C-alpha positions in Angstrom: -52.1 -35.6 -101.1 -54.1 -32.8 -99.5 -55.6 -35.5 -96.7 -51.8 -36.7 -96.0 -50.4 -33.1 -95.8 -53.7 -32.3 -93.4 -53.0 -35.6 -91.1 -49.2 -34.4 -90.7 -50.5 -30.8 -89.9 -52.4 -32.4 -87.4 -49.7 -34.6 -85.7 -47.3 -31.7 -85.6 -49.5 -29.2 -83.6 -51.6 -31.9 -81.9 -48.6 -33.6 -80.3 -48.6 -33.2 -76.8 -46.0 -31.5 -74.9 -43.6 -33.0 -72.1 -44.8 -32.8 -68.5 -44.3 -29.6 -66.9 -42.4 -30.7 -63.9 -39.7 -32.2 -66.0 -39.7 -29.3 -68.5 -38.8 -27.4 -65.3 -36.5 -29.6 -63.6 -34.5 -30.3 -67.0 -34.2 -26.6 -67.3 -32.8 -26.0 -63.9 -30.3 -28.7 -64.2 -29.3 -28.3 -67.8 -29.5 -24.6 -68.4 -28.6 -23.3 -64.8 -26.9 -25.7 -63.6 -29.2 -25.9 -60.7 -29.2 -29.3 -58.3 -32.6 -30.5 -58.0 -34.5 -33.3 -56.7 -38.3 -34.3 -56.4 -40.0 -33.5 -53.4 -42.1 -36.1 -51.7 -45.7 -35.1 -52.9 -48.8 -35.1 -52.0 -51.4 -37.9 -51.4 -55.4 -37.7 -51.1 -57.1 -38.3 -47.7 -60.1 -38.5 -46.1 -61.1 -35.7 -44.2 -61.5 -36.6 -40.1 -63.1 -32.9 -39.6 -65.5 -32.5 -37.6 -69.2 -31.1 -37.9 -68.2 -28.0 -35.7 -65.0 -27.4 -37.3 -66.8 -27.9 -40.8 -68.9 -25.4 -39.6 -66.1 -22.7 -38.3 -64.0 -23.2 -41.3 -66.4 -22.2 -43.8 -64.6 -19.6 -44.9 -61.7 -21.3 -45.3 -63.8 -23.4 -48.2 -63.9 -20.0 -50.7 -60.6 -18.1 -49.0 -58.4 -20.6 -51.1 -56.1 -17.4 -51.4 -55.6 -16.6 -47.7 -54.8 -20.2 -46.9 -53.7 -22.1 -50.1 -55.1 -25.2 -49.1 -58.8 -25.9 -49.0 -60.3 -27.9 -46.0 -63.0 -30.6 -46.9 -65.7 -31.7 -44.8 -65.7 -34.7 -43.2 -65.1 -37.8 -45.7 -63.9 -35.4 -48.5 -60.9 -36.0 -49.8 -58.2 -33.1 -49.0 -54.7 -33.0 -50.3 -52.1 -34.4 -47.4 -48.0 -34.8 -47.4 -47.1 -38.5 -49.0 -44.4 -38.8 -45.7 -45.0 -40.9 -43.2 -45.8 -38.5 -40.5 -49.3 -37.6 -40.8 -48.7 -33.6 -38.9 -46.3 -32.4 -41.7 -45.5 -28.5 -41.3 -44.4 -28.7 -45.0 -46.8 -31.0 -46.6 -45.7 -32.2 -49.8 -42.4 -29.5 -50.1 -39.9 -31.4 -48.8 -37.2 -34.3 -49.4 -38.2 -38.1 -48.7 -36.9 -40.1 -51.0 -34.2 -39.8 -52.5 -32.7 -37.8 -49.7 -31.8 -34.2 -50.7 -27.7 -35.1 -51.1 -28.7 -36.9 -54.0 -29.7 -33.8 -55.5 -28.4 -33.3 -59.3 -27.7 -31.9 -62.6 -27.4 -35.2 -64.5 -30.5 -34.8 -67.3 -30.6 -38.7 -66.8 -31.3 -39.1 -63.5 -33.5 -36.2 -63.7 -35.6 -37.6 -66.5 -35.8 -41.1 -64.6 -37.0 -39.4 -61.8 -39.9 -37.3 -63.3 -41.0 -39.9 -66.0 -41.6 -42.2 -62.8 -43.0 -39.0 -61.0 -44.2 -36.8 -63.3 -46.1 -34.9 -60.6 -43.6 -34.7 -58.0 -42.6 -31.2 -56.8 -39.4 -29.9 -58.3 -36.8 -29.2 -55.2 -33.8 -26.7 -55.4 -30.9 -27.9 -53.2 -29.5 -24.7 -52.1 -26.1 -23.1 -51.4 -22.6 -23.8 -52.7 -22.5 -23.2 -56.2 -26.5 -22.9 -56.5 -28.9 -20.5 -55.7 -29.6 -19.5 -52.1 -32.8 -17.6 -50.9 -34.5 -15.4 -48.4 -38.3 -16.5 -47.9 -40.9 -14.2 -46.1 -44.8 -14.0 -45.4 -46.1 -12.9 -48.8 -48.0 -9.8 -47.5 -44.3 -8.4 -46.3 -42.7 -9.6 -49.4 -44.6 -7.6 -51.4 -43.9 -4.4 -49.3 -40.0 -5.4 -49.2 -40.2 -5.5 -53.3 -42.0 -2.3 -53.6 -39.2 -0.9 -51.5 -36.3 -2.2 -53.7 -37.9 -1.3 -56.6 -38.3 2.5 -55.8 -34.2 1.9 -54.5 -33.7 1.1 -58.2 -32.0 -2.2 -57.3 -31.7 -5.4 -59.6 -33.6 -8.4 -58.5 -33.4 -12.1 -59.2 -36.2 -14.6 -59.5 -38.9 -14.5 -56.8 -40.9 -17.7 -56.0 -44.3 -17.4 -54.7 -47.0 -19.0 -52.8 -50.0 -18.6 -50.7 -48.4 -17.7 -48.1 -44.8 -16.9 -48.6 -42.5 -15.6 -51.2 -39.0 -16.5 -51.8 -36.1 -14.4 -53.2 -33.1 -15.8 -54.8 -29.7 -14.7 -54.4 -26.3 -15.6 -55.0 -24.3 -18.4 -52.7 -23.6 -16.9 -49.3 -21.5 -19.0 -46.4 -23.4 -19.1 -42.9 -20.4 -17.0 -41.7 -21.3 -14.3 -44.1 -25.0 -14.6 -43.3 -24.3 -14.8 -39.4 -22.4 -11.0 -39.7 -25.0 -9.4 -41.6 -28.0 -10.7 -39.2 -25.5 -9.8 -35.9 -25.8 -6.4 -37.1 -29.1 -6.0 -36.9 -31.3 -5.0 -33.7 -33.7 -7.7 -34.5 -34.2 -10.1 -36.7 -38.0 -11.5 -36.9 -38.7 -15.3 -36.7 -41.1 -14.8 -39.7 -37.4 -14.6 -42.2 -36.2 -17.6 -43.3 -32.7 -18.1 -45.1 -32.5 -21.3 -47.6 -28.0 -21.4 -47.5 -26.0 -24.7 -47.9 -27.7 -27.4 -46.8 -31.2 -26.3 -47.3 -33.8 -26.5 -50.5 -36.3 -24.7 -51.9 -39.4 -25.7 -53.9 -39.9 -24.5 -57.6 -42.4 -24.0 -60.2 -44.7 -25.3 -61.0 -45.3 -27.9 -58.2 -48.0 -27.7 -56.1 -47.6 -28.2 -52.6 -50.1 -28.5 -49.1 -50.7 -24.5 -49.9 -51.4 -24.8 -53.2 -49.2 -24.2 -56.5 -45.9 -22.6 -56.6 -45.2 -19.8 -58.8 -43.1 -17.4 -60.3 -44.4 -14.1 -58.7 -40.7 -12.7 -61.4 -39.7 -15.7 -63.6 -35.7 -15.8 -64.4 -34.7 -13.2 -67.2 -34.0 -15.0 -70.3 -30.0 -15.5 -70.7 -27.6 -15.0 -68.2 -29.5 -15.5 -64.7 -28.8 -13.0 -62.1 -28.9 -13.0 -58.7 -28.3 -10.5 -56.3 -26.2 -10.3 -53.2 -27.8 -11.2 -50.0 -26.6 -7.9 -48.5 -28.6 -6.1 -51.3 -31.7 -7.3 -50.2 -31.6 -8.3 -46.5 -32.0 -5.0 -45.0 -35.4 -4.2 -46.6 -36.6 -7.8 -46.0 -36.0 -7.6 -42.2 -37.7 -4.2 -42.2 -40.6 -4.9 -43.9 -41.0 -8.3 -42.0 -40.8 -6.2 -38.8 -43.3 -3.9 -39.9 -45.7 -6.3 -41.0 -48.2 -8.4 -38.3 -48.6 -11.1 -41.1 -48.5 -14.2 -38.3 -45.7 -15.7 -40.3 -43.4 -17.3 -37.7 -45.2 -20.4 -39.2 -43.2 -23.1 -40.8 -45.2 -22.5 -43.7 -44.4 -22.2 -47.4 
């Protein structure tokens, strides 16, 4: 009897959990009612970097936190986008097949997608009734969040990669966003707005710049999203004041 109980205990506590990407996609779709779809993901490819380039990028091999990816030497395997474009600027972090319009909250479809591709990035289709987002370089974002915290403003979830952070906000229209930005003297090109027809990569996805994580995870219970008006001033000011080189299209 003792052996049977021990076996049951081992089975109960040793049972593997479901894949993290599937769990995250189901939480988005069923608990928060966010339409999601799988991203294109990454594939391993041989590095074609020359010996000269390998020598000059020695710091990149030990500085993953700066670039978010490690460039291998000649012949070494490095992550690349699984799409057909060899020069993809957002490797692994965009829709491909299915396209963005296929985003859904249907748990059956979500399970089918991530059962067939368990490591596929989780993409949120932003806008309409789903959250929108404002993204900016990581250094500027950290500065902006500190300013907003000092002002006592309540923020929503914040998604982070090694290069950029994205603040989730309540849905906004292009007309509303245009009015806000028109009133600014200058809007840095490093700011990006993910509204209707856009998308955002969610944790725990892996992209060409590394793993996506929650800098500020969603609060338990009712999901809070601030209006874009609440955060846009601080984000514009922080981006303009930070020479981060964040105008490159990197995630």
